[in-house]
Structure formats: structure tokens, C-alpha cells
N, C-alpha and C positions, 0 to 999 in steps of 0.2 A: 423435534423442531417443526414448527409450522411453516408453511410456505408464505412468502411475502407477496401481497397483491400489489404489483408494481404499477398497475393502472390507476391507483387511487392516490399516489403521492409522487412528488418529484424525484429526480435521480439522487440528489444528496440525501433526502430523507430515506429513500430505499437503501442506499449504501449504509447509512447509520443503523437502519433496522436489521440488516443482515449482520452487522458487527454485534449488535445487541443479542443476536441469536448465537454468536460465536462463529460466524461464517464470514471469511474474507472473500469478497466477490468484486469482480471488475466487469466491464462491459466489452462486448465483441460484436462486430457487424456480422449479421447472418449472411449477407451477400459477399463481402470481401474477406471476411475472417480477420479484419484489422481489430486489434484490441485498443481500447481507449481508457484513459484515466486522467483526470477527475471525472466523476459521474456527470453525464450530460444527456441532452435529448437527441443529439445528432453527432456523428463522428466528424472530425475536421474535414474529411473529404466530402461531406454532405450526406453520407449514408444515415438514414433515420431508422434503420431496422435493427437497433441495438438490443442485444439480449444479455442477461446476467450470467456469468460463468465463474467458476472457481479457478483462480490461477494456480500454478504449481506451487507458489510460495517461495520459489527459489529466485535468487537474483545476485547481483554484484554491486559493490559500492562504486558509484560513478563519481561522487564528490563528497567531501566531508569537511566540516569545520567544528571547532570546539569553542563554545561561548563560555567565557570565564566570568563568574560573578561571585559576590560575597555569599550569596545563598547557595552556591555550589556550581560546579562546572557541568556542562552537558554538551553533547554533540548534536549536530543537525546534519543528516546525511541525505543525499540524493541517491536513491536506489534504482537501478535498472532491473526490472523484472525479466524473467526468462521470456515472457510474452512480448517484450520490446517496449513496454511503457515505463516511464520513470515516475517515481513518487517520492515526496519528502517524508522523512521519518526520523527515527533515532535508533541508535544501538545502545540501549540502556545499561548493558552489563560491561561496557568497555569505555575508555576515554576517547579513543580514536581507532581507526583501522586503515590499512593501506588501500589505495584505489585499486579496484579489481578484485578485492577480497570477496569470496563467496559468502552469502548470507541466506537465512531462512526466515520467513515471516511467522509471526505469532500475534495473537490478539492479547492486549494488556488492558486491564481496567485502569482508567485515569480519573481524576477528580471530575472532569466534564463528560465522562462516558468512555466506552471502549475505543481503543485506537490500535492501529497496526504498527508494530515495532519489529525490528529485525535483530537476529543473533548471528554472530559469526559461526560458520560451519566448520572452521578449522582453528588452529591456534595462531591466527594472524593478528591478534591484538597488539597495538603499539602503545 
């Protein structure tokens, strides 16, 4: 896998380029160690020294809902990563899961490109 030149594109394009390479990456402040997600040019505290790092991929379900539709049901989950940031995603292999259930990230191909989804790490599916 080649390295991404983060100086030639914006944070969102860089995030998508990493996903296209099969790498889930988030940003961290070099000075404070604070992790951030969504990709951005500066941390909420003002730190502009963000670097790209690979998260552990571990997290927990912070909130989840199930959208029911004629085309099929799907869940939308708010996942809190071990690094302290939260991200919206889905748990594609289950209908729902209890709050606090442990999950692990993986990259899945979707119609509009790769995306990060999560799988339960135990038998906690509801």
C-alpha cells in the first residue's frame, strides 16, 4: 500500500483515500494526544497539528436505532471508539444490539465506495 500525501488534499478526501487502501484512520493532535473524528483541519480545542493514526478498531455501541422500510430494515449506530471519539455507522450483520455492546471495526465495500462498519465481538445481538 502506498502512503497518502495528506498535504495535497483535504481531510475528507484523505480519509476516503485511506479507506480505498483498506486502512481505517482517524486524526490525533501531536501536542495534546486528543483524537478527533470527522476529519478536519483543526481539533475542536484549536490544535492544528493533527496527524493520521490507525485506531484500535475497538469500540462500544453508544446508541442505536432501527429504520424500517419496505426495501428492508437497517440499523444506524453511534459507536464510541476506544480512542474516545464517536462515529455514526451500522452493524450490518444484526438487526440491533444493546447499548454498551463491544464492537470491532472493518471496512466494507458499498455502492458509493468503502465505508467503516462494525461487528459485535460477542453474542450480544438482540
